[in-house]
N, C-alpha and C positions, 0 to 999 in steps of 0.2 A: 734172318730173324726180324730185323727192323722192317724189311720190305713186307714180310707177311703180316706183321702187326699193323702196318699202315693200310694194307689191303683189307684186313679185317675191320679196321675202324671205318674205312670208306664204305664197306658193306653194311655196317651198323647205323650209318648216318641216315636219318629219316628223309624220305623223299619230299621234295618241295611240291606244294600244290600250285598248279597253274591257275590263272584267272578263270579259265573255263571250268576247271575242277571245282573251284570255290563256288561258282555260280550254280553248278550242277548239284553239289551237295546242299547248298542253301535252298535251292528250289525244291529238292526232294523233301525237305522238312516241311515246307509249306503245302506241298501237294498232299501230304498225309492228313492234313486237317483243313480241308477247303472251306467248311462253314465258318470256322473260327477265323480263318484268314480273311474271308470276305467281310465279316462283321468288324474286324479290327481295322481293315483298310478303309472301311466306310467312314470312320471318324476322320481319318486324314483327308479322304476325298471331299467330305463336307466342308472342312476348313479351307482347303485349297480352292474348291469351287466357289465358295463365298468370297474369298479374297479376289480371285480373278474376275468374277462377275461384277463385284463392286468397282474394281479398277477399270474394267472394260466399259461398263455402263457410264461411269463418270467420264472416261476419256471420250466416249461416243457423244455424250451430251456436250462436253467442252468443244469437240470438233464441230458439232452442229452450230453452236453459238459463234464460233470463229468464222465458219462459212457464212452464217447469217450476217455477221459484221462485215465481212468482205463484200457480200451482196448489197447490203443496205448502205454501206459506207460509214465512215466516222467523221464526215465533214458537215454534219447537220448540227447547228447550234440553235438553241431556243432562248428567247428573251421574255422574261415575265416581270411584273411589278413586284417590288419588295415591300418594305414598310418605311414609313416616314420616321423622323427623329422622335416623334411623339407616340410611336407604336401603332399608328393608323395605317390602313392598307393604302399603298400608293397607287397611282394611275399612270399608265403610259400615255404620252401625248398622242393626239389623233394623227399627228404627222410622223409618228415614229417609223411606220413602215416605209414611207417614202425616203426618210433619212437613211434607213438601213440599205435600201436599194442603191444609194449613191456611193457606198463603200466600194472601192475599186475591185477587189477580188471576189465580191459577192456575185454568184451566178444567178440565183433566184431567191426570192423572199416572198413570204405570204403571212397572213395573220388571221387569228380567230378572236372573237370577243364574246364573253359570257353574256347571255341574254336572260333577263329575269322573267322567265316563262317556263311553262311545263308542256310536255307532249304526252298525249294519251291516245289510245286507240279510238275512242269515241268520246263525245261530250257527256256521256252518262257515267263515266268513271270519275270518282272524286278527284279533285285537284291535288290532294295530298298524296295520291298514289302515283308516284313518278317512275317507279321501277329503276331508280338510280340513273336515269337518262338525262344528260345535260343538253340544253339548247344553246347553240353557239352560232354567231354570225361568222361567215368565212369568206375570204377573198377567192377569186376564181383561180389564182395561182397555187392554191394550197395543195391540190392533188399533184402538181408537177414538183413542188418543193419536197413533199414527203415521198415522192415516187410511189404513190399508191395506185390502186387499180379499182375500177368500177366493175363489179361482178354482175350487176343488173342495171339496166337503164342508162342514164347519162349523168355527167357532172354539171355543176352550175356553169352557166355561160353569161355573156353580156345581157341576154334577154331574161333568162330565168332567175338571175340574181335579184331582179327587181319585182318578181312576181311571188305570190304565196306558194312557193315550191320548196321542198325540203329533200335533202339527201341524208340517208341514214348510215351511220357506222355499222360495222358487222355485228357488234354486240347489241347495239340499240335495236336493229332490225330483229334480232333473235328474241329480245325481251318483249318487243311489241307483237311478235308473231307474224311479221310481214316477210314474205318471200318473193314478192313481185312488185313491180312499179305500177303506178296508175291508181293506187288506192289512196283514200283520203285519211288524214289523221287530224285530231283536234289539237292545235298548237296555239297556246295563249288563249284567245277567245274567239278563234275562227278556224275554218278548215284550211289545211295545206295539203297539196298533192305531193305524194312521194314520187320523185322523178329518178332516183338512183339509190343503189345500195352498194356500199364500199366493201372491199375485202379487208383482211387483217392488216394492221399497221404496227409492227413490233416496236418501231421507234417512237410512235405516238399513240399509246394505248388509250389516251383520253379521247382521241378522235373516234375510236371504235365504240365508245359508250355515248356518243353525241349525235344529236340531230342538227344538221347544218343547213343554214339558210344564208342567202346573200346579204352583204352589208346593207345595201339600199332597202331590201325588203324588211330586214330586222329593224331599221330605223323607222320605216313607214308604218309597219303593222304591229311591231312588238315593243316600241318605245326604247329601242337601243340607243345609247348615248354616243356611239361611234368610237369609244376608246378601246383599242385592242387590249386583250389580256394575255395573249401569247403571240410572239412573232417567231416564225420558223425561217431559218436562213441557211442556205448551202453555198459554200465557197470551195475553192480548190483545196485539195488535201494539204498541200504545202503551206497554205496561208491560214489554216484554221486557227492556230494560236495567235497569229497577228490580228486577225479579225476579232477574235475573242477579247483581245486586249482593248479594242477601241469601241466595241459595241455599246457598252453602258454609257459612255460619254457621248456617243453619237445619238443614241435614242433619247437621252435626257441630259443635255449639256449642263443644265443648271443643278440637277440633283442626280448625278450618276450613282450615288450610293443607294438610291431607291430602285435600282434595276438589278435583277438577278439574271445571270447568263449561265447556261448549263449545256452539256453535250449529252443527248439521250443515249448515245452508244456506250457511255460510261456505265449505264445501268446494266447493259448486257454483259459487259466485262465484269462487273461486280457479281452478277449471278454466277458466272463461271468460277470466280474466286470462292463464293459461298458454297458452291457445289463441291469444290475441293476440300473445304473445311468439313463438310458433312461426310465426305468420303473417308476422312481419317477416323471418324467415329465407327463407321461400318467396318473399316479394316481392323480396328481393335476387336470388334465382335468376331470377325473371321479368325483373328489370331488366337482368341480364346478357344474357338472351336478346334483350331489346329492343335493347341496345347492339350485339350481333352483327348483328341485323337492320338497324340503322342503317348499319353498316359495309358491309353488302351493298348497300344503296341507294346509298351514296356510290360504291362500286365500279361499280355499274351505270351511274350517271350519268357517271362519268369515261370509261368505255368508249363510252358513247353520244356524248359530245363528240368523241372521236377518230374514230369511225365516220362522223360527220355533218359533217365539216369542209367538204365541198363545199356542203352545204345551208346551213351557217352563212355561208360566203363569198358564196353567191348572195343570201341575205337581206340581208347587209350591202351588197352591190353594188346591190341594188334600193332601198336607202334605210333599212333597219332600223338603228336606233341600237344602241350598245353596251348601253344600259339595257334596250332591248326584248329583245335576245338574252339578257341576264342574267335578265330576268323570265321569259322562256320556259322556261329550264332550271330556274329555281327553282319554277315552276308544275308542271313535270313531276315534280320531286322531291317536292313537297308532295302531288300527286295520287297518286303511287306509295305514299308513306307513308300517306296517308289511306285508300287502298284496303286496305292491310294492317291499318290500325287498325279500320276498320269490320268487316272479316271477323273479326278477332281479338275484337272486342267481342261480336259475335254468337255466336261459338264459346264464349267465356268464359261468357256468360249462359246458353247452352244447357247447358254442362257443370255450372254451378251448379244449375240447375233439376233436371237429371237426377239429380245426386248427392243433392240435398236431398229430392227425392221418394222416392228409393230408401231413405233413412234415416227417412222420415216426418217431415221437418223442414219448417218454413215457408221456402220459397225467398226469399232476400233478396239483391238486387243493388243496393247503394247508388248513388244517382244521381251522387254525387261520384266514384265509381269510373269511371263512363262518361265524365264530364267530364274526369277526370284522364287517361283513355286518349286522348281526343281531343287534349287539350293536349300529351300526350307525343308523339303522332304528328306534330303540327305542329312541335314543337321538333326532333324527329329529322329530319323532312323538310327543315326549314330548314338545320340544321347540315350534313346530308349533301349538300345542293345548293349550298351557298355556293361551295366551291372549283370544282366543275365549271362553275357558271354564270359565275364570274369568268374562268375559263380560256377559255370559249367567247366571252365578251365581248371579251377581249383579242386574239382571233385576227384577223389582217389579212385583208381580203377577197381581195387578190391572191394571198397565200400559200395561203389555203384553196382558192381556185379552181384553183391550179396543182398541188395535191396529186393524185397519181394513186392 
């Protein structure tokens, strides 16, 4: 008697659904309504794609900046005049460059000096129309110190630095509409011949917007007083901070407080930090899109429960437990969110690669971003499916089957 009762109880116990069964049942519910599934998954996909693209593009930009820093080096320091105690603009001594070169770890140093003159394409252009181009005197070591390149023509040398010859920065040449050397420009009150055009200089953007002449030529033809306004110095990487600590007192022993020392590479590092701050804002927008997508999934699942009451009642009548019905609808919600997450991750990665390649950046999609996207879709799918699943599980078989 006891054995028979036990056997009967064993036969009445509902069968457990395997993981494959749960996935199959959940996928069947999605296949029945493909259009609704695609539209619901689209919201999740947009949110995930936005977040991954934002993270990927930001990471690619940061990687490009870091590679640029590695290539350009962080051992370049600049010295510029500050202000006096009375608030007036200070001047660097004419001997400042030679003093800097005497510092032991310094490998190379050069200087530029602002010249009170304008450069124009011809003498018929009004003097006030400068195009934002500065005229500066430059020493012959400047190109070596800044590790710049001449894309056309040649750089100043011992002969041309004394002649009415000018080298244009990349942006200055663009604004003047000059693409080749040998042409003449009106500089100050006389003609100068363009002997070179420089390439981009990320660590010295002021040089890109300048017309550069030799110190002797600037003094002879343009009334330059010989005082440098910027000194560029490169030392060994290990001694940058030590050199930085003595530069001001070396340049102007009497008034070191009137000297400003900076490191141009810090500006690139600041750009990377600023890009990270902007990324947080865009991530917030992506999170909002993801939240909207989650609401869409929840709405789809609620409607699905209402439309499938007879199916739910029939399953319950055939022996499905409340837990199995609940698991079915949770699986549907997770599959729906997961579909949107996978599509969004692919779209976000493709957008990152396309944008990075167009800007000549190294495409970078952090693995943690993909993992975070997967985790976010699972969380969204679970939250969105809890209420519909519980509602379906609470439905009475007789009431569900009697619904017309």
